[in-house]
N, C-alpha and C positions, 0 to 999 in steps of 0.2 A: 150743679154740678160742681162738687167740693173734692180738691187733689190731698190724698194722705200724706202727712208729713211724714210717717217712716218711709214712703215710696220715694220723695222727692230725696230725702236723707241718704236712700240708697243709691241713686245716679248718682247723687255729688260725691258719695263715697268711691263709688267704681270709678268714674271720671278720674277722680284722683289717684285711686291704687295707679290705674292705667298710667295718667301721666308722670307720675312715678317711674313704673318700669319703663316707659320709654327714655325717661331723663336717664337712668343708671344706665342702659344700655348705650346711649350715644355716647355718654360721658366718659365710660368705659373703654369703648372703641375707639374716640380720639386721644384718650391718655396713651392708649397701647401706639395710635400713630405719632403722637408724638416724642416718645420715647424708646420707638423700636430700632431705630439706627446707631442707638447712643451717641456720647460727646466727644468732642475733640479732646485728644489726652498730649497736651505739649510739656514736654521736659525745657526746662529752662536751665543752662550751664553754659558751659566754657569750652573751649579748642584751641590748647596751645595760646591760653590767657583772652582769647579774644571770646565775647560773647554770642552764644547761640541758641536756636530753638532747634528742637526736633520733635516732629508732627507725625502724629498717630492717631486714625482714627479705625478700627477695625473692624467694623462690620460695611464701609464702604473699601476695605482691601489697602487702604493707603497706611504704610509704613516706612518708618525712619527716613523722613524728607527733612533734610537739614538745611536751614537758612544761618548761616555764619556773618556775622558780622565783623569785617577785616578792619583793624585798623581802631576797634574801640574797646574800651575795659569794662571791665565790672568785677566787683569782687564778691557776689552773692555766689553760693554754694548750688549745686543740682537740687531741683526740687522740681517734681511733675505736678501739674494742676488740670482739672479735669474741667472741661466747661461745661457743666451740667445745669447751673443756675446764674443767673447772671449777677453781676458785680463782684467777681471773683478777683482777690488779690493776686499781684502777679509781680516778682522777685525783681524786674527790670522792665523798663517802657511804661507805656499808658495803653487802656484799654480804649479807643477813640469810638468804636460802636460794636452792639452786639445784637443779634437778633435770635434768641434760643427758644422760639415758636414751635418750633419741629426740628429736633437734634437730628445731624448733628449743627444745624442752624448755621450763621457767619457771625465770623468775628474778624474785627478790624484793630488792627496795634500799630502803635506808633515805637520804632524802636530807634532811639537813637538818629531821630531824622527820616527815619524809612520807614513806609508804610505797607503792612504786610496785612493781605485779607485770607482767611482761610473761608473758602467755600466747598460746597459737596462736589462740586464738576471742575474747582479750578483754583489754584494758588495764585493770587495777584501780589508784584512785589514792584513797589514804587510805579504801582500803574501798568504793570508790566505782564500780562498773563501768561500763566507758566503751568501747562499740563501737568498732571500729576504723576511720578513716575518714584515708584519706593527706591529707597535705599542710593536718593540722590543729594549732592551736595552743594547748595546754590550759595555762592559768596556774594557779598553786598559788601561795596567801597564806600568808602566815607566821600569820596567825589560823586556818588550815584543818587544822593540825598534830594529829597523833593524840596523845593522851596518853601519857605516859610510863607503861609497863608496870610496877604496883609491884614491887619487889625481892622474891622469896620470901626467908626467913629460912633462912640454912643451918643442917642440921640433921645431925649427926653422931652421932644414935644408931642404933647397930647394930640391924637389922631380924630379928625370929626370924622363926618358921613362919609362912605364910601372909603375908607383909609386915606383919605388927605389931609394933609399939615392942616393944623387950625391954626392959622397966623391974623 
């Protein structure tokens, strides 16, 4: 018994077409889930000369939550940054960590030695959990800065088996 080449080709073609349809459906569903809640919208500005950020996330109902850095100074003008893709430039401070796999995701910033973390379920400022309250103004003072993390000495030793130092 010999199998016909066109019959085998038909089966492979059908399997390929079925796999392609399933892939496209799952990919579009996953893409929808990743972006459906939208991104963090953060306005970088100042109030009475002191830098501040205003946080909004419309799909989660988070509106006008301000974090004011009392005693700090910045010369940058107001600018809104939408955190929909990684590695966005920000007017002041620095991004320490971001996970934007499923928006709005998580953003962790260092502003003048203060750590501010945006998460869908809560805001943390200097490791203190703060529930989201619309139109709230949170003042962060210079004496509340987190202590600087000690720098780890650089080791250039090669590692042997099981991660032990080769000496």
